[in-house]
Biopython code that builds the backbone (N, CA, C, O; Angstrom):
import numpy as np
from Bio.PDB.StructureBuilder import StructureBuilder

atoms = [
    (1, "UNK", "N", (1.081, -1.088, -0.226)),
    (1, "UNK", "CA", (-0.239, -0.003, 0.282)),
    (1, "UNK", "C", (0.737, 1.339, 0.139)),
    (1, "UNK", "O", (1.555, 1.569, 1.029)),
    (2, "UNK", "N", (0.617, 2.227, -1.035)),
    (2, "UNK", "CA", (1.037, 3.494, -0.970)),
    (2, "UNK", "C", (0.229, 4.221, -0.125)),
    (2, "UNK", "O", (-0.981, 4.003, -0.184)),
    (3, "UNK", "N", (0.913, 5.555, 1.137)),
    (3, "UNK", "CA", (-0.109, 6.213, 1.298)),
    (3, "UNK", "C", (0.443, 7.237, 1.443)),
    (3, "UNK", "O", (1.482, 7.290, 2.101)),
    (4, "UNK", "N", (-0.162, 8.438, 0.808)),
    (4, "UNK", "CA", (0.033, 9.633, 1.103)),
    (4, "UNK", "C", (-0.472, 10.466, 2.193)),
    (4, "UNK", "O", (-1.697, 10.562, 2.264)),
    (5, "UNK", "N", (0.218, 11.068, 3.033)),
    (5, "UNK", "CA", (-0.864, 11.872, 4.291)),
    (5, "UNK", "C", (-0.212, 13.365, 4.490)),
    (5, "UNK", "O", (0.410, 13.949, 3.603)),
    (6, "UNK", "N", (-0.330, 13.610, 5.114)),
    (6, "UNK", "CA", (-0.007, 15.301, 5.352)),
    (6, "UNK", "C", (0.734, 15.473, 5.651)),
    (6, "UNK", "O", (1.520, 16.391, 5.416)),
    (7, "UNK", "N", (0.801, 13.878, 6.887)),
    (7, "UNK", "CA", (2.538, 13.770, 7.456)),
    (7, "UNK", "C", (3.650, 13.223, 6.553)),
    (7, "UNK", "O", (4.825, 13.454, 6.838)),
    (8, "UNK", "N", (3.242, 12.348, 5.235)),
    (8, "UNK", "CA", (4.205, 11.928, 4.692)),
    (8, "UNK", "C", (4.056, 10.811, 3.657)),
    (8, "UNK", "O", (2.885, 10.638, 3.319)),
    (9, "UNK", "N", (4.773, 10.170, 3.188)),
    (9, "UNK", "CA", (4.756, 9.133, 2.161)),
    (9, "UNK", "C", (5.400, 8.192, 2.815)),
    (9, "UNK", "O", (6.480, 8.011, 3.378)),
    (10, "UNK", "N", (3.988, 7.407, 2.469)),
    (10, "UNK", "CA", (4.772, 5.703, 3.160)),
    (10, "UNK", "C", (4.270, 4.485, 1.939)),
    (10, "UNK", "O", (3.553, 4.537, 0.940)),
    (11, "UNK", "N", (5.024, 3.457, 2.587)),
    (11, "UNK", "CA", (4.750, 2.236, 1.636)),
    (11, "UNK", "C", (4.742, 0.959, 3.054)),
    (11, "UNK", "O", (5.648, 0.555, 3.783)),
    (12, "UNK", "N", (3.325, 0.639, 2.974)),
    (12, "UNK", "CA", (3.435, -0.411, 3.912)),
    (12, "UNK", "C", (3.183, -1.954, 3.227)),
    (12, "UNK", "O", (2.575, -2.209, 2.188)),
    (13, "UNK", "N", (3.803, -2.821, 4.091)),
    (13, "UNK", "CA", (3.791, -4.407, 3.165)),
    (13, "UNK", "C", (3.703, -4.912, 4.587)),
    (13, "UNK", "O", (3.998, -4.261, 5.589)),
    (14, "UNK", "N", (3.083, -6.649, 4.534)),
    (14, "UNK", "CA", (3.043, -6.994, 6.002)),
    (14, "UNK", "C", (4.577, -7.440, 5.981)),
    (14, "UNK", "O", (5.307, -7.641, 5.010)),
    (15, "UNK", "N", (4.900, -7.556, 7.646)),
    (15, "UNK", "CA", (6.289, -7.671, 8.025)),
    (15, "UNK", "C", (6.563, -9.216, 7.436)),
    (15, "UNK", "O", (5.694, -10.086, 7.483)),
    (16, "UNK", "N", (7.981, -9.441, 6.840)),
    (16, "UNK", "CA", (8.566, -10.982, 6.488)),
    (16, "UNK", "C", (7.649, -11.747, 7.394)),
    (16, "UNK", "O", (6.516, -12.160, 7.149)),
    (17, "UNK", "N", (8.312, -11.847, 8.413)),
    (17, "UNK", "CA", (8.578, -12.578, 9.898)),
    (17, "UNK", "C", (7.264, -13.123, 10.710)),
    (17, "UNK", "O", (6.996, -14.135, 11.359)),
    (18, "UNK", "N", (6.573, -11.894, 10.325)),
    (18, "UNK", "CA", (5.290, -11.936, 11.841)),
    (18, "UNK", "C", (4.485, -10.800, 11.104)),
    (18, "UNK", "O", (4.788, -9.639, 10.830)),
    (19, "UNK", "N", (2.805, -11.906, 10.771)),
    (19, "UNK", "CA", (2.005, -11.298, 9.705)),
    (19, "UNK", "C", (0.889, -10.570, 10.257)),
    (19, "UNK", "O", (-0.111, -10.070, 9.741)),
    (20, "UNK", "N", (1.389, -10.650, 11.638)),
    (20, "UNK", "CA", (0.605, -9.150, 12.409)),
    (20, "UNK", "C", (1.177, -8.331, 13.170)),
    (20, "UNK", "O", (0.835, -7.873, 14.261)),
    (21, "UNK", "N", (2.685, -8.054, 12.109)),
    (21, "UNK", "CA", (2.481, -6.677, 11.710)),
    (21, "UNK", "C", (2.812, -6.040, 10.944)),
    (21, "UNK", "O", (3.456, -6.780, 10.201)),
    (22, "UNK", "N", (2.835, -4.620, 10.370)),
    (22, "UNK", "CA", (3.054, -3.959, 9.151)),
    (22, "UNK", "C", (4.233, -3.133, 8.911)),
    (22, "UNK", "O", (4.417, -2.029, 9.423)),
    (23, "UNK", "N", (5.104, -3.790, 8.019)),
    (23, "UNK", "CA", (6.347, -3.069, 8.088)),
    (23, "UNK", "C", (6.041, -1.660, 7.090)),
    (23, "UNK", "O", (5.615, -1.682, 5.936)),
    (24, "UNK", "N", (6.376, -0.524, 7.861)),
    (24, "UNK", "CA", (6.395, 0.391, 7.208)),
    (24, "UNK", "C", (7.648, 1.341, 6.598)),
    (24, "UNK", "O", (8.537, 1.885, 7.253)),
    (25, "UNK", "N", (7.476, 1.367, 5.388)),
    (25, "UNK", "CA", (8.848, 2.494, 5.157)),
    (25, "UNK", "C", (8.839, 3.909, 4.608)),
    (25, "UNK", "O", (7.726, 4.245, 4.204)),
    (26, "UNK", "N", (9.437, 4.483, 4.533)),
    (26, "UNK", "CA", (9.258, 6.105, 4.407)),
    (26, "UNK", "C", (10.482, 6.381, 3.650)),
    (26, "UNK", "O", (11.323, 5.510, 3.874)),
    (27, "UNK", "N", (10.898, 7.324, 2.798)),
    (27, "UNK", "CA", (11.686, 7.651, 2.244)),
    (27, "UNK", "C", (12.690, 8.732, 3.139)),
    (27, "UNK", "O", (13.913, 8.836, 3.042)),
    (28, "UNK", "N", (11.542, 9.683, 4.254)),
    (28, "UNK", "CA", (12.339, 10.260, 4.732)),
    (28, "UNK", "C", (11.820, 10.093, 6.085)),
    (28, "UNK", "O", (10.637, 9.852, 6.329)),
    (29, "UNK", "N", (12.830, 10.243, 7.040)),
    (29, "UNK", "CA", (12.971, 9.570, 8.287)),
    (29, "UNK", "C", (11.593, 10.650, 9.560)),
    (29, "UNK", "O", (10.759, 10.368, 10.421)),
    (30, "UNK", "N", (12.128, 11.852, 8.909)),
    (30, "UNK", "CA", (10.921, 12.767, 9.659)),
    (30, "UNK", "C", (9.630, 12.269, 9.195)),
    (30, "UNK", "O", (8.804, 12.386, 10.101)),
    (31, "UNK", "N", (9.108, 11.733, 8.081)),
    (31, "UNK", "CA", (7.623, 11.218, 7.652)),
    (31, "UNK", "C", (7.003, 10.128, 8.784)),
    (31, "UNK", "O", (5.867, 10.143, 9.258)),
    (32, "UNK", "N", (8.104, 9.169, 9.075)),
    (32, "UNK", "CA", (8.109, 8.318, 9.814)),
    (32, "UNK", "C", (7.547, 8.802, 11.482)),
    (32, "UNK", "O", (6.613, 8.354, 12.147)),
    (33, "UNK", "N", (8.622, 9.970, 11.816)),
    (33, "UNK", "CA", (8.875, 10.520, 13.403)),
    (33, "UNK", "C", (7.159, 11.725, 13.564)),
    (33, "UNK", "O", (6.478, 11.914, 14.572)),
    (34, "UNK", "N", (6.971, 12.292, 12.167)),
    (34, "UNK", "CA", (5.902, 12.802, 12.315)),
    (34, "UNK", "C", (4.409, 12.026, 12.506)),
    (34, "UNK", "O", (3.376, 12.300, 13.116)),
    (35, "UNK", "N", (4.715, 11.270, 11.928)),
    (35, "UNK", "CA", (3.126, 9.619, 11.805)),
    (35, "UNK", "C", (3.068, 9.544, 13.250)),
    (35, "UNK", "O", (1.975, 9.762, 13.773)),
    (36, "UNK", "N", (4.414, 9.178, 14.236)),
    (36, "UNK", "CA", (4.018, 8.584, 15.360)),
    (36, "UNK", "C", (3.926, 9.515, 16.037)),
    (36, "UNK", "O", (2.976, 9.321, 16.795)),
    (37, "UNK", "N", (4.617, 10.958, 16.311)),
    (37, "UNK", "CA", (4.263, 11.840, 17.160)),
    (37, "UNK", "C", (2.520, 11.797, 17.065)),
    (37, "UNK", "O", (1.916, 11.154, 17.923)),
    (38, "UNK", "N", (1.829, 12.452, 16.076)),
    (38, "UNK", "CA", (0.367, 12.752, 15.716)),
    (38, "UNK", "C", (-0.363, 11.140, 16.377)),
    (38, "UNK", "O", (-1.499, 11.186, 16.847)),
    (39, "UNK", "N", (0.309, 9.970, 16.349)),
    (39, "UNK", "CA", (-0.669, 8.979, 16.871)),
    (39, "UNK", "C", (0.078, 8.217, 18.322)),
    (39, "UNK", "O", (-0.104, 7.069, 18.727)),
    (40, "UNK", "N", (0.988, 9.329, 18.926)),
    (40, "UNK", "CA", (1.506, 8.830, 20.379)),
    (40, "UNK", "C", (1.705, 7.392, 19.983)),
    (40, "UNK", "O", (1.112, 6.501, 20.592)),
    (41, "UNK", "N", (2.473, 7.149, 19.041)),
    (41, "UNK", "CA", (3.411, 5.988, 19.131)),
    (41, "UNK", "C", (4.762, 6.022, 19.554)),
    (41, "UNK", "O", (5.073, 7.169, 19.877)),
    (42, "UNK", "N", (5.582, 5.297, 19.662)),
    (42, "UNK", "CA", (6.719, 5.563, 20.197)),
    (42, "UNK", "C", (7.713, 5.341, 18.905)),
    (42, "UNK", "O", (8.003, 4.173, 18.645)),
    (43, "UNK", "N", (8.132, 6.151, 18.264)),
    (43, "UNK", "CA", (8.859, 6.377, 17.002)),
    (43, "UNK", "C", (10.147, 5.190, 17.392)),
    (43, "UNK", "O", (11.100, 5.344, 18.156)),
    (44, "UNK", "N", (9.755, 3.939, 16.533)),
    (44, "UNK", "CA", (11.602, 3.189, 16.901)),
    (44, "UNK", "C", (11.860, 3.207, 15.059)),
    (44, "UNK", "O", (11.286, 2.257, 14.525)),
    (45, "UNK", "N", (12.588, 4.092, 14.115)),
    (45, "UNK", "CA", (13.100, 4.320, 12.775)),
    (45, "UNK", "C", (14.371, 3.811, 12.830)),
    (45, "UNK", "O", (15.329, 4.189, 13.505)),
    (46, "UNK", "N", (14.245, 2.639, 11.808)),
    (46, "UNK", "CA", (15.016, 1.922, 11.478)),
    (46, "UNK", "C", (15.948, 2.398, 10.898)),
    (46, "UNK", "O", (15.113, 3.281, 10.702)),
    (47, "UNK", "N", (17.371, 2.919, 10.124)),
    (47, "UNK", "CA", (17.928, 3.158, 8.962)),
    (47, "UNK", "C", (18.681, 2.171, 8.365)),
    (47, "UNK", "O", (19.478, 1.470, 8.989)),
    (48, "UNK", "N", (18.466, 2.087, 7.196)),
    (48, "UNK", "CA", (18.941, 1.252, 5.928)),
    (48, "UNK", "C", (19.230, 1.774, 5.083)),
    (48, "UNK", "O", (18.454, 1.869, 4.132)),
    (49, "UNK", "N", (20.715, 2.449, 5.059)),
    (49, "UNK", "CA", (21.209, 2.921, 3.960)),
    (49, "UNK", "C", (21.493, 2.294, 2.701)),
    (49, "UNK", "O", (21.976, 1.161, 2.710)),
    (50, "UNK", "N", (21.156, 3.128, 1.165)),
    (50, "UNK", "CA", (21.588, 2.559, -0.459)),
    (50, "UNK", "C", (20.330, 1.862, 0.128)),
    (50, "UNK", "O", (20.914, 1.210, 0.994)),
    (51, "UNK", "N", (19.043, 1.536, 0.276)),
    (51, "UNK", "CA", (17.950, 1.024, 0.024)),
    (51, "UNK", "C", (16.832, 1.449, -0.488)),
    (51, "UNK", "O", (16.658, 2.390, 0.287)),
    (52, "UNK", "N", (15.879, 1.489, -1.237)),
    (52, "UNK", "CA", (14.436, 2.049, -1.601)),
    (52, "UNK", "C", (14.069, 2.842, -0.956)),
    (52, "UNK", "O", (13.801, 4.001, -1.276)),
    (53, "UNK", "N", (13.976, 2.213, 0.327)),
    (53, "UNK", "CA", (12.811, 2.970, 1.407)),
    (53, "UNK", "C", (14.217, 2.700, 2.897)),
    (53, "UNK", "O", (14.274, 1.740, 3.665)),
    (54, "UNK", "N", (15.044, 3.775, 2.853)),
    (54, "UNK", "CA", (15.928, 3.916, 4.258)),
    (54, "UNK", "C", (15.258, 3.816, 5.455)),
    (54, "UNK", "O", (15.524, 2.910, 6.246)),
    (55, "UNK", "N", (14.375, 4.689, 5.687)),
    (55, "UNK", "CA", (13.640, 4.634, 7.088)),
    (55, "UNK", "C", (12.120, 3.330, 7.140)),
    (55, "UNK", "O", (11.076, 3.028, 6.562)),
    (56, "UNK", "N", (12.863, 3.019, 8.097)),
    (56, "UNK", "CA", (11.539, 1.641, 8.069)),
    (56, "UNK", "C", (10.857, 1.108, 9.794)),
    (56, "UNK", "O", (11.538, 0.957, 10.808)),
    (57, "UNK", "N", (10.260, 1.031, 9.741)),
    (57, "UNK", "CA", (9.242, 0.715, 11.203)),
    (57, "UNK", "C", (8.224, -0.150, 11.117)),
    (57, "UNK", "O", (7.471, 0.004, 10.156)),
    (58, "UNK", "N", (7.939, -1.265, 12.080)),
    (58, "UNK", "CA", (7.193, -2.115, 12.228)),
    (58, "UNK", "C", (6.115, -1.228, 13.282)),
    (58, "UNK", "O", (6.393, -0.301, 14.043)),
    (59, "UNK", "N", (4.798, -1.882, 13.014)),
    (59, "UNK", "CA", (3.336, -1.029, 13.404)),
    (59, "UNK", "C", (2.712, -2.410, 14.024)),
    (59, "UNK", "O", (2.999, -3.390, 13.336)),
    (60, "UNK", "N", (1.962, -2.676, 15.118)),
    (60, "UNK", "CA", (1.010, -3.790, 15.222)),
    (60, "UNK", "C", (0.120, -3.360, 14.185)),
    (60, "UNK", "O", (-0.240, -2.198, 13.992)),
    (61, "UNK", "N", (-0.342, -4.778, 13.269)),
    (61, "UNK", "CA", (-1.334, -4.235, 12.306)),
    (61, "UNK", "C", (-2.661, -3.556, 12.768)),
    (61, "UNK", "O", (-3.362, -2.862, 12.031)),
    (62, "UNK", "N", (-2.946, -3.863, 14.193)),
    (62, "UNK", "CA", (-4.226, -3.012, 14.530)),
    (62, "UNK", "C", (-4.144, -1.479, 14.690)),
    (62, "UNK", "O", (-5.009, -0.618, 14.525)),
    (63, "UNK", "N", (-2.739, -1.383, 15.092)),
    (63, "UNK", "CA", (-2.353, 0.265, 15.171)),
    (63, "UNK", "C", (-2.152, 0.876, 13.791)),
    (63, "UNK", "O", (-2.519, 2.007, 13.474)),
    (64, "UNK", "N", (-1.388, -0.195, 12.830)),
    (64, "UNK", "CA", (-1.784, 0.607, 11.534)),
    (64, "UNK", "C", (-3.337, 0.774, 10.752)),
    (64, "UNK", "O", (-3.816, 1.417, 9.818)),
    (65, "UNK", "N", (-3.647, 0.066, 11.462)),
    (65, "UNK", "CA", (-5.117, 0.403, 10.867)),
    (65, "UNK", "C", (-5.923, 1.332, 11.403)),
    (65, "UNK", "O", (-6.667, 2.000, 10.685)),
    (66, "UNK", "N", (-5.887, 1.436, 12.304)),
    (66, "UNK", "CA", (-6.388, 2.325, 13.334)),
    (66, "UNK", "C", (-5.241, 3.684, 12.610)),
    (66, "UNK", "O", (-6.085, 4.506, 12.966)),
    (67, "UNK", "N", (-4.642, 4.165, 12.255)),
    (67, "UNK", "CA", (-3.808, 4.939, 11.811)),
    (67, "UNK", "C", (-4.639, 5.309, 10.407)),
    (67, "UNK", "O", (-4.890, 6.468, 10.077)),
    (68, "UNK", "N", (-4.949, 4.356, 9.787)),
    (68, "UNK", "CA", (-4.827, 4.474, 8.293)),
    (68, "UNK", "C", (-6.609, 5.223, 7.898)),
    (68, "UNK", "O", (-7.020, 6.017, 7.053)),
    (69, "UNK", "N", (-7.424, 4.234, 9.331)),
    (69, "UNK", "CA", (-8.609, 4.859, 9.566)),
    (69, "UNK", "C", (-8.550, 6.334, 9.797)),
    (69, "UNK", "O", (-8.733, 7.233, 8.976)),
    (70, "UNK", "N", (-8.248, 6.417, 11.125)),
    (70, "UNK", "CA", (-8.142, 8.132, 11.415)),
    (70, "UNK", "C", (-7.723, 9.032, 10.362)),
    (70, "UNK", "O", (-8.285, 10.101, 10.124)),
    (71, "UNK", "N", (-6.859, 8.637, 9.823)),
    (71, "UNK", "CA", (-6.118, 9.508, 8.572)),
    (71, "UNK", "C", (-7.275, 9.601, 7.830)),
    (71, "UNK", "O", (-7.886, 10.630, 8.120)),
    (72, "UNK", "N", (-7.803, 8.951, 7.010)),
    (72, "UNK", "CA", (-9.361, 9.047, 6.625)),
    (72, "UNK", "C", (-9.968, 9.847, 7.177)),
    (72, "UNK", "O", (-10.272, 10.883, 6.584)),
    (73, "UNK", "N", (-10.384, 9.604, 8.639)),
    (73, "UNK", "CA", (-11.355, 10.159, 9.591)),
    (73, "UNK", "C", (-11.490, 11.452, 9.021)),
    (73, "UNK", "O", (-12.478, 12.061, 8.610)),
    (74, "UNK", "N", (-9.378, 11.955, 9.136)),
    (74, "UNK", "CA", (-8.986, 13.292, 9.581)),
    (74, "UNK", "C", (-9.293, 13.855, 8.201)),
    (74, "UNK", "O", (-8.859, 14.994, 8.370)),
    (75, "UNK", "N", (-9.646, 13.838, 7.225)),
    (75, "UNK", "CA", (-9.584, 14.216, 6.149)),
    (75, "UNK", "C", (-9.872, 15.820, 6.089)),
    (75, "UNK", "O", (-11.068, 15.901, 6.369)),
    (76, "UNK", "N", (-9.475, 16.870, 5.910)),
    (76, "UNK", "CA", (-10.210, 18.209, 6.143)),
    (76, "UNK", "C", (-9.637, 19.192, 5.470)),
    (76, "UNK", "O", (-9.629, 20.333, 5.932)),
    (77, "UNK", "N", (-9.162, 18.933, 4.465)),
    (77, "UNK", "CA", (-8.749, 19.481, 2.889)),
    (77, "UNK", "C", (-9.537, 19.361, 1.766)),
    (77, "UNK", "O", (-10.073, 18.254, 1.724)),
    (78, "UNK", "N", (-9.930, 20.393, 0.438)),
    (78, "UNK", "CA", (-10.831, 19.921, -0.797)),
    (78, "UNK", "C", (-9.769, 20.017, -1.446)),
    (78, "UNK", "O", (-10.232, 20.205, -2.571)),
    (79, "UNK", "N", (-8.166, 20.031, -1.617)),
    (79, "UNK", "CA", (-7.223, 20.296, -2.184)),
    (79, "UNK", "C", (-6.145, 19.113, -1.753)),
    (79, "UNK", "O", (-5.327, 19.555, -0.946)),
    (80, "UNK", "N", (-5.966, 17.900, -2.047)),
    (80, "UNK", "CA", (-4.669, 17.226, -1.060)),
    (80, "UNK", "C", (-3.183, 18.376, -1.858)),
    (80, "UNK", "O", (-2.303, 19.037, -1.306)),
    (81, "UNK", "N", (-3.433, 18.206, -2.959)),
    (81, "UNK", "CA", (-1.886, 19.165, -3.326)),
    (81, "UNK", "C", (-1.756, 20.292, -2.667)),
    (81, "UNK", "O", (-0.628, 20.624, -2.305)),
    (82, "UNK", "N", (-3.147, 21.306, -2.307)),
    (82, "UNK", "CA", (-2.628, 22.324, -1.487)),
    (82, "UNK", "C", (-2.500, 21.892, -0.163)),
    (82, "UNK", "O", (-1.459, 22.325, 0.330)),
    (83, "UNK", "N", (-3.156, 21.209, 0.596)),
    (83, "UNK", "CA", (-2.727, 20.914, 1.885)),
    (83, "UNK", "C", (-1.448, 19.889, 2.334)),
    (83, "UNK", "O", (-1.311, 19.390, 3.451)),
    (84, "UNK", "N", (-0.425, 19.685, 1.004)),
    (84, "UNK", "CA", (0.727, 19.006, 1.325)),
    (84, "UNK", "C", (1.835, 20.404, 0.937)),
    (84, "UNK", "O", (2.851, 20.682, 1.573)),
    (85, "UNK", "N", (1.499, 20.870, 0.176)),
    (85, "UNK", "CA", (2.423, 22.174, -0.221)),
    (85, "UNK", "C", (3.671, 22.332, 1.115)),
    (85, "UNK", "O", (3.224, 22.476, 2.253)),
    (86, "UNK", "N", (4.423, 22.316, 1.019)),
    (86, "UNK", "CA", (5.424, 23.244, 1.715)),
    (86, "UNK", "C", (6.896, 23.612, 1.011)),
    (86, "UNK", "O", (7.908, 23.672, 1.710)),
    (87, "UNK", "N", (6.919, 23.777, 0.028)),
    (87, "UNK", "CA", (7.718, 24.512, -1.014)),
    (87, "UNK", "C", (9.200, 23.737, -1.119)),
    (87, "UNK", "O", (10.066, 24.191, -1.868)),
    (88, "UNK", "N", (9.406, 22.659, -0.399)),
    (88, "UNK", "CA", (10.617, 21.605, -0.664)),
    (88, "UNK", "C", (10.272, 21.149, -1.849)),
    (88, "UNK", "O", (9.426, 21.499, -2.672)),
    (89, "UNK", "N", (11.226, 20.135, -1.797)),
    (89, "UNK", "CA", (11.445, 19.455, -2.973)),
    (89, "UNK", "C", (10.566, 18.460, -3.045)),
    (89, "UNK", "O", (10.755, 17.885, -4.117)),
    (90, "UNK", "N", (9.586, 17.899, -2.368)),
    (90, "UNK", "CA", (8.712, 16.727, -1.812)),
    (90, "UNK", "C", (7.765, 17.303, -2.894)),
    (90, "UNK", "O", (7.278, 16.502, -3.692)),
    (91, "UNK", "N", (7.444, 18.681, -2.999)),
    (91, "UNK", "CA", (6.559, 19.185, -3.777)),
    (91, "UNK", "C", (6.648, 18.736, -5.398)),
    (91, "UNK", "O", (5.739, 18.450, -6.178)),
    (92, "UNK", "N", (7.784, 18.778, -5.551)),
    (92, "UNK", "CA", (8.170, 18.786, -7.131)),
    (92, "UNK", "C", (8.198, 17.483, -7.143)),
    (92, "UNK", "O", (8.067, 17.091, -8.302)),
    (93, "UNK", "N", (8.380, 16.076, -5.915)),
    (93, "UNK", "CA", (8.212, 14.523, -6.268)),
    (93, "UNK", "C", (7.031, 14.404, -5.995)),
    (93, "UNK", "O", (6.927, 13.228, -6.343)),
    (94, "UNK", "N", (5.570, 14.794, -5.486)),
    (94, "UNK", "CA", (4.410, 14.526, -5.672)),
    (94, "UNK", "C", (3.902, 15.098, -6.889)),
    (94, "UNK", "O", (2.878, 14.630, -7.388)),
    (95, "UNK", "N", (4.439, 15.948, -7.356)),
    (95, "UNK", "CA", (3.624, 16.253, -9.101)),
    (95, "UNK", "C", (4.381, 15.733, -9.555)),
    (95, "UNK", "O", (4.313, 16.578, -10.447)),
    (96, "UNK", "N", (5.273, 14.988, -9.936)),
    (96, "UNK", "CA", (5.882, 14.221, -11.237)),
    (96, "UNK", "C", (5.043, 12.798, -10.801)),
    (96, "UNK", "O", (4.695, 12.073, -11.733)),
    (97, "UNK", "N", (4.694, 12.361, -9.345)),
    (97, "UNK", "CA", (3.460, 10.743, -9.347)),
    (97, "UNK", "C", (2.457, 11.610, -9.855)),
    (97, "UNK", "O", (2.078, 11.254, -10.970)),
    (98, "UNK", "N", (1.938, 12.558, -9.444)),
    (98, "UNK", "CA", (0.485, 13.394, -9.981)),
    (98, "UNK", "C", (0.182, 13.330, -11.333)),
    (98, "UNK", "O", (-0.837, 12.882, -11.858)),
    (99, "UNK", "N", (1.664, 14.073, -12.107)),
    (99, "UNK", "CA", (1.488, 14.083, -13.665)),
    (99, "UNK", "C", (1.672, 12.509, -13.887)),
    (99, "UNK", "O", (0.617, 12.052, -14.327)),
    (100, "UNK", "N", (2.339, 11.840, -13.783)),
    (100, "UNK", "CA", (2.567, 10.572, -14.111)),
    (100, "UNK", "C", (1.268, 9.560, -14.409)),
    (100, "UNK", "O", (0.874, 8.913, -15.379)),
    (101, "UNK", "N", (0.824, 9.783, -13.040)),
    (101, "UNK", "CA", (-0.424, 9.281, -12.834)),
    (101, "UNK", "C", (-1.644, 9.286, -13.632)),
    (101, "UNK", "O", (-2.399, 8.400, -14.033)),
    (102, "UNK", "N", (-1.590, 11.207, -13.797)),
    (102, "UNK", "CA", (-2.287, 11.427, -14.811)),
    (102, "UNK", "C", (-2.288, 11.523, -16.254)),
    (102, "UNK", "O", (-3.137, 11.967, -17.027)),
    (103, "UNK", "N", (-0.969, 10.928, -16.477)),
    (103, "UNK", "CA", (-0.947, 10.512, -18.242)),
    (103, "UNK", "C", (-1.050, 9.250, -18.459)),
    (103, "UNK", "O", (-0.928, 8.911, -19.636)),
    (104, "UNK", "N", (-1.289, 8.227, -17.484)),
    (104, "UNK", "CA", (-1.562, 7.018, -17.584)),
    (104, "UNK", "C", (-2.736, 7.030, -17.539)),
    (104, "UNK", "O", (-3.032, 5.884, -17.876)),
    (105, "UNK", "N", (-3.947, 7.740, -17.281)),
    (105, "UNK", "CA", (-5.317, 7.117, -17.395)),
    (105, "UNK", "C", (-5.286, 7.195, -18.487)),
    (105, "UNK", "O", (-4.449, 7.701, -19.234)),
    (106, "UNK", "N", (-6.646, 6.457, -18.762)),
    (106, "UNK", "CA", (-7.689, 6.642, -20.441)),
    (106, "UNK", "C", (-8.469, 7.583, -20.311)),
    (106, "UNK", "O", (-9.225, 7.889, -21.233)),
]
sb = StructureBuilder()
sb.init_structure("model")
sb.init_model(0)
sb.init_chain("A")
sb.init_seg("    ")
for serial, (resi, resn, name, xyz) in enumerate(atoms, 1):
    if name == "N":
        sb.init_residue(resn, " ", resi, " ")
    sb.init_atom(name, np.array(xyz, "f"), 0.0, 1.0, " ", f" {name:<3s}", serial, name[0])
structure = sb.get_structure()
């Protein structure tokens, strides 16, 4: 699952060794830290240099499900691109994703 939120961009997959955990990966450490802070979760971010997603953390499956649900219920914007605009290189990256998918639609 790819998840874009106001806290950041995440790739969530089942943990290889424990099906009761969700392995959440991020390109920016601050994304996971902001998410954990917002949900009062202890941030245990592990950095694995030179990997596709260098910042990673496991969440209990039910905790991750509640976070995703709360993110959906907490939508308070009418335009996501405007809500995440922060003037950083991330803006350009998000726009590349948006425009690439727009070009791919039928």
